[in-house]
N, C-alpha and C positions, 0 to 999 in steps of 0.2 A: 504493500500500500504506500501511497505517497504521503510523506510528512512534509508539508510545505514550510520552507524556511522564509522568515521575514526578510524583505529586501531592504536592507538598511544601508549598506555601503558596497557599491559595485567595484569589483577589483579588476584592474586591467589585465589583458591577456593577449598573447600572440599564439594562435593555435592553427591546426590544419584539419582537412576533411576530404576524403573521396566519397564515393557513392555508397550504395547499400553495403557492399563488402568488397574491400580492395586491400592490397598489401601496402601498408604505410612505409614511407621512406623518411629519413631524416630524424631529428630529435627535437620536436617542437616543445615549447613551454606550455604548461597547463594553466587554465584559469582556476582560481581557487573558489571553493564553496563559500557562500556568504555565512558569516558567523552569527547571524541574527537568531532570534528566538523562534521556536516552533509554534505553528498555529494548529488547530485541530486537523486531524487527517481528513482528506477529502472523501466524499462518498462515491461509491460505485453507482453510476447512473444506470448502466446496462452491461450484461456480460453475455458470453456464449455466442458472439457474433462470428461471421464467416469472412475473414479478411476485410474488415471495414477500412475504407480509404479516405472518405471525405464526409464532412457534416455541413449542412446548410439549414437555415430556418425559414419556414414559410408560415406567416400568420401565427407565429408563436409555436409552431409545431416543428420539432427537430426531425430532419430527414438525413439518412445515412446511406452511403453507397457501399455495396459489397463487391469487391473487385472480381472474384472468380465466379460467384453466383450470378453476377450482373443484376442483383436486386436493389431496389430502392425501398428502404424501410422507414416507417415513422415510429418514433419512440414516445410513448405516453408518459404522463407524470409519475406513473408507478414503475417505470423502467421496462415496460413490456413493449416488445418490437412487433410491428405488424407490417406485412408486405403491402406496399403501395403499387408496385408494378415491377416487371422485369424488362430491362432495356434489350430490345431485339437485336439480333445479328452480332452480338459481342462474342469474340473468340479469344478468351483468356489464354495467354501464353507468357511464361516468364513474368516480367514486371508489367505486362499489359493486361487489360480487362476493362471493367467499368471503374474509372478513376475519379476525377474531380467532378463535383456538382456545385451549382450555384443557383440562386433563385432571384428572379426579377419580376416583381408584380405577381402575376398568376402563372408564370412559366418556370419550369425546372430546366436548367441547362445541364447537359451531361457530356463528359469527355469519355469516349469509349474506343477500344481497339477492336477492329473488325478484320475480316480476311483481306480487305483492300486498303488497310491503313487505319490510322487514328482519325477520328472525326468528332465534331461537336454538333449535337442536335438539341433542340428544345422541345419540351413537352408541356402542353396545357395541364394545369393542375385543377382538378374538380373535386368537389366535396369539401368537408371540413375535418377537424380533428377526429380521428377514429374511423374515417370513411374516405380518406383521400385516394384518388386514382390518377394515373397518368393517361393523358389523351394521346393521339397519334403524333409521331415524330415529325418535327419540322426542321429541315436541314439548316445549319448555320455555316459550317465550314467542313470540308473533307479534304483528303489528299495529304494529310500530315503523315510523313513516313513513320511506320511502326517497326518495332524490332523486338527481339527477345528481351532486350534491356533498353534503358534510356528512352522511355516514352513521355517523360515530363508528366503532364496530366492535370495540373492545377488550373482551376477556373476561379475568377473573381471579378466583380464589378468595381471599377475604380470610382473615385469621387467625381469624375467627369461623366459617369453614367455609361462608360464604354466597357465592353467585355475584354478582359485580358486572359490569355491562354499561354501556359508554359508548354513548350515542345522540346523534348530531348533530341539528341543527335541520332537516335535509333541505332546506335552501335556503329555508325559511320561518321567518324570525327570530321571529315571534310565537309559534311553537310553544314556544320555550324558556321563556316566562313562563306558559304555560298548563299548570297541573298536571294537567289531564285528558288532555293529550297525552303520549305516551311519547317524543317527540322533544325534543332539547335537554336531556337528562337524564343522570344516572347512576342506573341501576336496581339494585335489590338483591333477590335471590330466593333461596329455598332451592334446593338442587341439583335437586329434582324439579320446580321451577317454582312452588312454592307461595310465598305472600307471608308473610314473617316477621312475627310478631305485634309485634315491636319496631321495625318500620319507622316512620319519622317521621309518615307519613300513613296512618291505618288503612285496610287493604284495598287499598292502592296499592303498586306496586313502586317508586315514585319515592323515591329516597334524597336526591338534590340536584337543583336545577334552575337555569335561567338560564345554560345552557351553549350555546356555538355549535357546536363540533366537537371534543369531547374525544377523544383517541386514546391516552392512556397512563394507567395506574393502577398504583400500587405502595404498599407499606406499609413503614414503618420498624419496627425491632425493638420499639419502644414502642407499636406499634399505630396511629401516626399515618398517615392515608391521604393520598397525594399524587395529583394528576392534572395532566397537561399538556393544553393547549387551544389550538387555532388561533384567533387573533383575526381581525379583518377587515383594515383598512388601517392600524391603529395599533399594537396590542399583542397579542402572544401571551403566554400565561400559564403559570405554575406555581402551582397552588392546593393548599391544605390543605383537604380535604373535610370538611365538618361535616354531620351528619345534618339534613336539612330546610333546608340553606343555600340561599340565592338568590345565584347568582354573577353576576347582573347583565345578561347578554346578553338582548335587544339594547339595554337602557336605558343601560348603561355598558360600557366596554371598558378593561381594564387597571385600574390603581390609581386609583379615583375618589374614595374617602373619603366616599361617600354612605351615609346611614343606610339600613338595610334590605338592603344588598348586602354580600357577603363579598369583600374585596379579595384579589387574588393576593399571594403572598409574593415573587414575582419576575415581571418582565415583560421582554419582549425585542422588538426590532424584527423585523418579518417577514423582512426580507432576511437576518437573522442567525439565524433560527430555523426556524419551521414545525415545532414539536415533535410527534413521534409517540410511539413506544414509550418507556417509562421503566422503570428497574429499580433496586432498592436492593441494594447490596452493602456489608455492614458499615456504616460510618458515612457513606457517600456515596450520593447519588442520581445516576444517569446518565440523560441525555436524548438520544435520537437525533433529529437534525434533518434535515429534507428540504431545503427551499430553502437553509437556512444551511449545509448540507454540513459539519457538525461534530458532535462528541460533546461535550456540555456536562456538567460535573461539579459537583454542588452538595453542599456540606458540610451534613449534616443538623443540626449544631449552629449553623449560620448560614445558613438557607435563603434569605436575601436576597442571597447572593453566589454566584459561580460562576467556573469557569475553562473554557476551550475547548481541545479537543484536535484535532489533525490537520485543521485547517480547510481545506476544499477538496481534500483528498488522495484521498478515495474517493467523492466525489459524494454523492448523496442517501442519508441513513441513515433507514430506516423503523422498525426495531424492534431491541430488544436483550433478551437474557435471560441470567440467571445460571445457569451449569451447576452440576452437583453437585460439581465440583472447585473451585468458587469463582472461575471465570473468566467472561468475558463473550463471548457470541456477538452480533455486530452484523450486521444484515441491511441490505444496500444495495438500492436501487431506482433504476436509472438507464436502463432501456430501455423505459419505458412511455409515452413521449411528452413527458416533461419531463427536463431535464438534457441533458448532452452525453456520451452513453455511448461506451465503447470495446467491442470484442469481449469476450464473456464477462464483461460488467461488471455482472452481477447475482449477488452473492455473499453468502456468510455468512463473516465474518471472526472469528477467535479472538483476543481481547484479554486480556492478563494484566495487570491493574492492579497498580501498585507503590506 
């Protein structure tokens, strides 16, 4: 169980990170746990899920995607899961399947791996709590390269109302530097799939490129956009995303100081990270880590520093989301072939930051 540490004094760190599981190189420094006092242990919201990947809220109802089963579930106030629908034509393989979901008004947006590649569709939501259903799929974007690894998959609506999509390099590093490819990118679209006129490359959904496998995006109150990214064998990254920015992969990894590439604001060793979902709550950014099995907290007024919470206590952390009550839900992934799971060890945990 998580025992949340009070966030009193953020300690600086220089760290590294590759993706889900890679062989680390070098000898990075570690960030130190915060020495604050403990708060009550968080509650288990729901357990017994099947590879949950993403959480979104619709009209106060929590919706969860299950990667391999391709199901969308709703979670009631008692922690009971109910199937809302199954996303059709999903072909789970490796790190692919039903990945990120997001909600805008009365539509659920879903990122899914199919036999023809990764795509995003939207589904009308009908009914209310306890009776939600998915309507027919409406295409948003297709043709995003898919692979056994590096499918990206996070969806989020920015403060500008646009849909942002993270796409991995699909195991082909050269894709990331090819602006004609949709792989290795962060994409930006209007909610109906149209290309915004103010995108950095006219007629293109590409917002930034040079990414290996980004899996987390979030915005600070001032509009600054952050993204987490799996590196390979040297550094995982936290980036501040700039429109049209080239983030270096596969030419560079981590902080390189080379002209033409945007350096991350923080880097971590893979064994201490593998950052997936991220979320901003007030003046802090929270990072869920898979291989590192920890929740990392970054002060937005000093994004080069961080502290680590409940290291190794709950296994692999896939995603997190801020609830309307200003709390965090943390999604664990421990039973899909990586990690050392215990019975009922795929859960959503409620964390109350102090």
